C-alpha positions as CSV (number, residue, x, y, z in Angstrom):
1,M,18.7,-28.7,13.3
2,R,18.8,-27.1,10.1
3,S,16.6,-24.1,9.3
4,E,13.8,-24.0,6.4
5,F,14.9,-22.8,3.1
6,K,13.3,-19.5,2.4
7,D,12.9,-17.9,-0.8
8,Y,14.3,-14.3,-0.4
9,Y,13.9,-13.2,-4.0
10,L,10.1,-14.2,-3.4
11,V,9.9,-12.7,-0.2
12,L,11.0,-9.2,-1.7
13,D,9.2,-10.0,-5.0
14,V,12.2,-9.5,-7.1
15,S,13.4,-11.6,-9.9
16,K,16.9,-13.7,-9.3
17,N,18.4,-11.4,-11.4
18,A,17.4,-8.3,-9.7
19,T,20.0,-5.6,-9.4
20,S,21.1,-3.7,-6.1
21,D,19.0,-1.1,-7.0
22,E,15.9,-3.2,-7.4
23,I,16.5,-5.2,-4.1
24,N,16.6,-1.6,-2.1
25,M,13.4,-0.3,-3.8
26,A,11.5,-3.5,-3.0
27,F,13.0,-3.4,0.4
28,R,11.7,0.3,0.9
29,R,8.3,-0.5,-0.7
30,L,7.8,-3.4,1.5
31,S,9.1,-1.9,4.5
32,R,6.7,1.0,4.5
33,K,3.8,-1.4,3.8
34,Y,4.7,-3.8,7.0
35,H,6.7,-1.9,9.3
36,P,5.1,-2.8,12.8
37,D,4.7,1.1,13.7
38,I,2.9,1.9,10.6
39,S,0.8,-1.3,9.4
40,A,-2.3,-2.5,11.0
41,D,-1.8,-6.0,10.0
42,E,-1.5,-8.6,12.6
43,M,1.3,-10.4,10.9
44,A,3.4,-7.1,10.2
45,E,6.1,-7.7,12.7
46,E,6.8,-11.3,11.4
47,K,6.4,-9.9,7.8
48,Y,8.7,-7.0,8.4
49,Q,11.4,-9.3,10.3
50,E,11.4,-11.8,7.2
51,I,11.7,-8.8,4.5
52,T,14.4,-7.5,6.6
53,E,16.1,-11.1,6.9
54,A,15.9,-11.1,3.0
55,Y,17.0,-8.0,2.4
56,E,20.1,-8.4,4.6
57,V,21.4,-11.5,2.7
58,L,20.6,-10.0,-1.0
59,S,21.9,-6.8,-0.4
60,D,25.3,-8.0,0.7
61,D,27.4,-9.2,-2.2
62,K,28.9,-12.0,-0.4
63,K,26.2,-13.4,1.3
64,R,24.0,-13.4,-2.0
65,R,26.6,-15.2,-3.8
66,E,26.8,-18.0,-1.1
67,Y,22.8,-17.9,-0.9
68,D,22.8,-18.1,-4.6
69,L,25.1,-20.9,-4.5
70,N,22.6,-23.2,-2.8
71,Y,19.6,-21.4,-4.2
72,D,18.4,-23.8,-7.0
73,Y,19.4,-27.0,-5.1
74,L,17.6,-25.7,-2.0
75,K,14.4,-24.7,-3.8
76,S,14.1,-27.7,-6.0
77,K,14.2,-30.0,-2.9
78,K,11.7,-27.7,-1.0
79,D,9.4,-27.8,-4.2
80,S,9.7,-31.6,-4.6
81,K,8.9,-31.9,-0.7
82,E,5.5,-29.9,-1.2
83,D,4.6,-31.7,-4.2
84,Y,5.1,-35.2,-2.4
85,T,3.2,-33.7,0.5
86,S,0.3,-32.4,-1.3
87,K,0.0,-35.5,-3.5
88,N,0.3,-37.7,-0.2
89,D,-2.5,-35.3,1.4
90,S,-5.1,-36.6,-1.1
91,G,-5.1,-39.8,0.2
92,K,-4.4,-41.9,-3.0
93,N,-2.2,-44.6,-2.7
94,Y,0.7,-44.4,-5.1
95,T,1.5,-48.1,-5.5
96,D,-1.7,-48.5,-7.5
97,E,-2.1,-48.1,-11.2
98,D,-5.1,-46.0,-12.0
């Protein structure tokens, strides 16, 4: 089964053009905020795991290149799926003309 696309740039709150230093700083900042030993947030452990996963990919040049190769395709696929779902959740029949 395929895993769901995760936007690691969004997770770390950095741009796709972020430098290694920016990625490191974002990871340190978010780690201090969500580390389970520090944070009182109920979701801290889950958030910290997601932050760590994003950092492991984006801080490694080879993994980041592989991720970036598929990024635009997977993001657009996820966005179009979310757009379709939200439109269909409205209950409108899209075969009817307005």
